[in-house]
C-alpha positions in Angstrom: -69.2 -153.0 -135.0 -71.5 -150.3 -137.1 -69.6 -150.6 -140.7 -68.7 -147.3 -141.9 -70.4 -147.5 -145.6 -72.6 -144.9 -146.6 -75.9 -146.3 -145.1 -78.9 -146.6 -148.5 -82.2 -145.1 -148.1 -83.9 -146.9 -150.8 -87.0 -146.1 -151.8 -87.7 -143.9 -148.5 -85.2 -141.3 -149.6 -83.4 -138.9 -147.8 -86.9 -137.1 -145.6 -86.9 -140.8 -144.1 -83.6 -138.8 -141.7 -86.1 -136.6 -140.5 -88.9 -138.9 -139.5 -89.4 -138.9 -135.5 -92.0 -141.0 -135.2 -91.3 -143.9 -132.2 -89.1 -140.8 -130.1 -90.7 -139.1 -127.1 -89.1 -135.5 -126.6 -88.8 -133.3 -123.5 -88.4 -129.6 -124.3 -87.9 -127.5 -121.5 -89.6 -123.9 -122.1 -91.6 -125.2 -124.9 -94.5 -123.5 -124.0 -93.8 -120.3 -125.5 -90.8 -118.4 -127.8 -88.2 -120.7 -129.5 -89.2 -123.7 -127.5 -92.8 -123.8 -128.7 -91.6 -123.4 -132.0 -89.0 -126.4 -131.4 -91.8 -128.3 -129.7 -94.2 -128.0 -133.0 -91.1 -129.1 -134.8 -90.5 -132.4 -133.0 -94.2 -132.7 -133.1 -94.7 -132.6 -136.5 -91.9 -134.6 -137.3 -93.5 -137.6 -135.1 -92.4 -137.3 -131.9 -93.8 -137.7 -128.6 -93.4 -134.7 -126.7 -93.3 -133.7 -122.9 -93.9 -129.7 -122.9 -92.2 -128.5 -119.3 -91.9 -124.8 -117.5 -92.8 -123.3 -114.6 -96.7 -122.6 -115.4 -98.2 -125.9 -115.8 -101.3 -124.2 -117.5 -99.5 -122.5 -120.2 -97.2 -126.3 -120.6 -100.9 -128.2 -120.9 -101.8 -125.6 -123.1 -99.2 -126.1 -125.3 -99.0 -130.1 -125.0 -103.2 -129.9 -126.0 -102.4 -127.9 -129.1 -99.6 -130.6 -130.6 -102.1 -133.1 -129.8 -104.9 -131.2 -132.0 -102.2 -130.2 -134.8 -100.6 -133.1 -135.4 -102.2 -136.1 -133.8 -99.1 -137.1 -131.4 -99.2 -137.7 -127.7 -98.2 -134.9 -125.3 -98.1 -133.7 -121.7 -97.8 -130.5 -120.3 -95.2 -130.8 -117.3 -95.0 -128.0 -114.3 -91.2 -128.0 -113.5 -88.5 -125.5 -112.4 -85.3 -126.8 -113.6 -82.9 -125.2 -111.5 -84.5 -127.7 -108.8 -82.4 -131.3 -108.7 -86.3 -132.6 -107.5 -88.2 -131.2 -109.9 -85.8 -132.4 -113.1 -86.4 -135.8 -111.7 -89.9 -135.6 -111.0 -90.2 -134.9 -114.9 -88.1 -137.6 -116.3 -90.1 -140.0 -114.1 -93.2 -138.8 -115.6 -92.1 -138.5 -118.8 -90.9 -142.2 -118.9 -94.5 -143.3 -117.0 -97.1 -141.5 -120.0 -95.2 -141.3 -122.7 -91.9 -143.9 -122.8 -88.0 -143.4 -122.1 -87.1 -139.7 -123.5 -85.0 -140.1 -126.5 -84.6 -136.3 -127.4 -84.2 -133.2 -125.2 -84.5 -129.5 -125.8 -83.0 -127.6 -123.1 -85.0 -123.9 -124.2 -85.6 -122.7 -120.9 -83.6 -119.6 -120.0 -83.9 -116.7 -118.1 -81.8 -113.6 -117.9 -81.2 -109.8 -116.0 -80.3 -106.8 -117.9 -78.2 -104.3 -116.2 -74.4 -102.8 -115.9 -71.7 -106.0 -114.7 -71.2 -104.0 -111.4 -75.1 -103.2 -111.0 -76.1 -107.4 -111.1 -77.6 -108.2 -107.8 -75.6 -111.5 -107.1 -78.7 -113.4 -106.4 -81.9 -113.3 -109.0 -79.2 -111.1 -111.2 -76.1 -114.0 -111.4 -77.0 -117.0 -109.4 -80.8 -117.6 -110.8 -79.4 -116.8 -114.5 -77.0 -119.7 -113.9 -78.9 -121.9 -112.0 -81.8 -122.1 -114.6 -79.5 -121.7 -117.9 -76.7 -124.1 -117.3 -77.6 -126.0 -114.1 -81.1 -127.0 -115.2 -79.5 -128.0 -118.4 -77.1 -130.1 -116.9 -79.8 -131.8 -114.6 -82.0 -132.7 -117.5 -79.3 -134.1 -119.5 -77.5 -136.2 -116.7 -81.4 -137.5 -115.6 -82.1 -138.3 -119.3 -78.6 -140.0 -120.3 -78.7 -142.3 -117.1 -82.0 -143.7 -118.0 -80.6 -144.0 -122.1 -77.3 -145.4 -120.5 -78.9 -148.2 -118.4 -81.4 -149.0 -121.3 -78.3 -149.1 -123.9 -80.3 -146.3 -126.1 -79.6 -143.7 -128.1 -80.4 -140.3 -127.9 -80.3 -136.6 -129.0 -79.8 -133.7 -126.8 -79.9 -130.2 -128.4 -78.8 -127.7 -125.8 -79.9 -124.1 -126.6 -77.4 -121.7 -126.4 -76.8 -118.0 -128.0 -74.9 -116.4 -130.5 -74.1 -114.2 -127.1 -72.2 -117.0 -126.0 -69.7 -116.9 -128.6 -69.2 -112.5 -128.3 -69.7 -109.6 -126.8 -72.2 -107.5 -127.3 -71.8 -103.3 -127.4 -72.3 -101.7 -124.2 -75.1 -99.3 -126.3 -76.8 -102.5 -126.5 -77.7 -103.1 -123.4 -75.5 -105.9 -121.0 -76.7 -109.2 -120.1 -73.6 -110.3 -119.0 -74.8 -113.4 -116.6 -77.1 -114.8 -119.6 -74.0 -114.1 -122.2 -72.2 -115.9 -119.4 -74.2 -118.8 -119.3 -74.5 -119.3 -122.6 -71.0 -120.0 -122.8 -70.7 -122.6 -120.2 -73.6 -124.0 -122.2 -71.4 -124.4 -125.2 -68.6 -125.9 -123.4 -71.2 -128.3 -121.0 -72.2 -129.4 -124.8 -68.7 -130.3 -125.9 -67.9 -131.9 -122.6 -71.3 -134.3 -122.3 -70.7 -135.2 -126.4 -67.6 -136.5 -125.3 -68.4 -138.4 -122.4 -71.5 -139.9 -124.1 -70.1 -140.3 -127.7 -69.0 -143.8 -127.8 -72.7 -144.5 -126.2 -74.6 -143.1 -128.8 -75.8 -140.2 -127.1 -75.3 -136.8 -129.4 -75.0 -133.8 -127.7 -75.1 -130.3 -129.7 -76.2 -126.7 -128.8 -78.1 -124.4 -131.2 -77.2 -120.8 -130.9 -80.1 -117.8 -132.2 -79.1 -114.8 -132.7 -81.3 -111.9 -132.2 -85.1 -113.4 -132.9 -88.2 -112.1 -133.0 -89.7 -114.3 -130.0 -88.9 -115.2 -126.9 -86.9 -112.7 -124.6 -85.9 -110.6 -127.5 -89.5 -109.1 -127.5 -88.8 -107.3 -124.1 -85.8 -105.6 -125.9 -86.1 -101.8 -126.3 -86.9 -100.7 -130.0 -83.7 -98.4 -129.8 -81.7 -101.1 -128.8 -82.8 -103.8 -131.5 -82.0 -101.3 -134.3 -78.7 -101.7 -132.9 -78.6 -105.2 -132.5 -80.2 -105.4 -136.1 -77.1 -102.9 -137.8 -74.9 -105.4 -136.5 -76.4 -108.3 -138.4 -74.9 -108.6 -142.0 -78.7 -110.1 -143.4 -80.1 -106.9 -142.2 -82.7 -108.3 -139.8 -83.8 -110.4 -136.8 -84.3 -113.9 -137.6 -88.1 -115.3 -137.5 -88.8 -117.9 -134.9 -89.6 -120.2 -137.8 -86.1 -120.2 -139.0 -85.0 -122.3 -135.9 -87.5 -125.7 -137.7 -84.6 -126.3 -139.9 -81.9 -126.5 -137.5 -83.9 -128.3 -135.0 -85.3 -130.7 -137.1 -81.4 -131.7 -138.2 -80.0 -132.1 -134.8 -82.8 -134.1 -133.0 -83.0 -136.5 -136.1 -80.9 -138.8 -137.9 -79.8 -136.8 -140.5 -77.1 -135.4 -138.2 -76.0 -139.1 -136.9 -72.5 -138.2 -137.1 -72.7 -135.0 -135.8 -71.8 -134.3 -131.5 -70.2 -131.5 -129.9 -71.1 -129.1 -132.3 -72.8 -125.5 -131.9 -75.0 -124.7 -134.9 -75.0 -120.9 -135.2 -78.6 -119.4 -136.9 -77.7 -115.9 -136.1 -78.4 -114.2 -139.9 -74.0 -113.6 -140.0 -73.9 -111.6 -136.2 -70.8 -114.1 -135.2 -68.8 -113.4 -138.0 -68.2 -110.2 -138.2 
């Protein structure tokens, strides 16, 4: 049984806790937006990285940039996380090319904007939940099965949203299927964390607020101003402000953290 005594870091110091050398990460949605920032963070800390999304060319480009900038192994893989066969193929490809994945970042997401009464069931509701929730579950399950079989530890980061913890004003626009999916993803994170905690597989959620990247780039300026007016820090977040949270949750720095939701939102959810 592992000792509960404090672990002595010796000459390595606190920074050694963030070293991801020898780790293998899968980052869905890692070709752009917040997912790309998170993939870059993991690569900078030494992890091999597989970038996965539906656009194979964009994934390959992002992976090549990681190799050039950080000197790590990286590959781009086409995968639609809503499709079980794609997820299974993704995990098999990564395991064969880079090794067993030990870090997962579920950053792939889609959304539909519109009033609840106008949301189409297939594209506006089912597709959003299929990608944002079912897709994340499928990848968590596929990777955890390998880690459990090999008796290895790992870290899973599900990218949720402040929208999963609060309701937005109607004037800011309705994205009910998106916020519902992110709330479900937070609950999924808690249940998976409970299921796998004894096996050393940590599962946490990262909940960004209004960030100047990704899907937020499509929001009209008037609605952005309204959103910013509800943020105590008075501004949108920068994409690079997820780097520290990503490094923490992916690494040994958070070795006693599981089932948590780390909110990075400038205080938006506290008001």
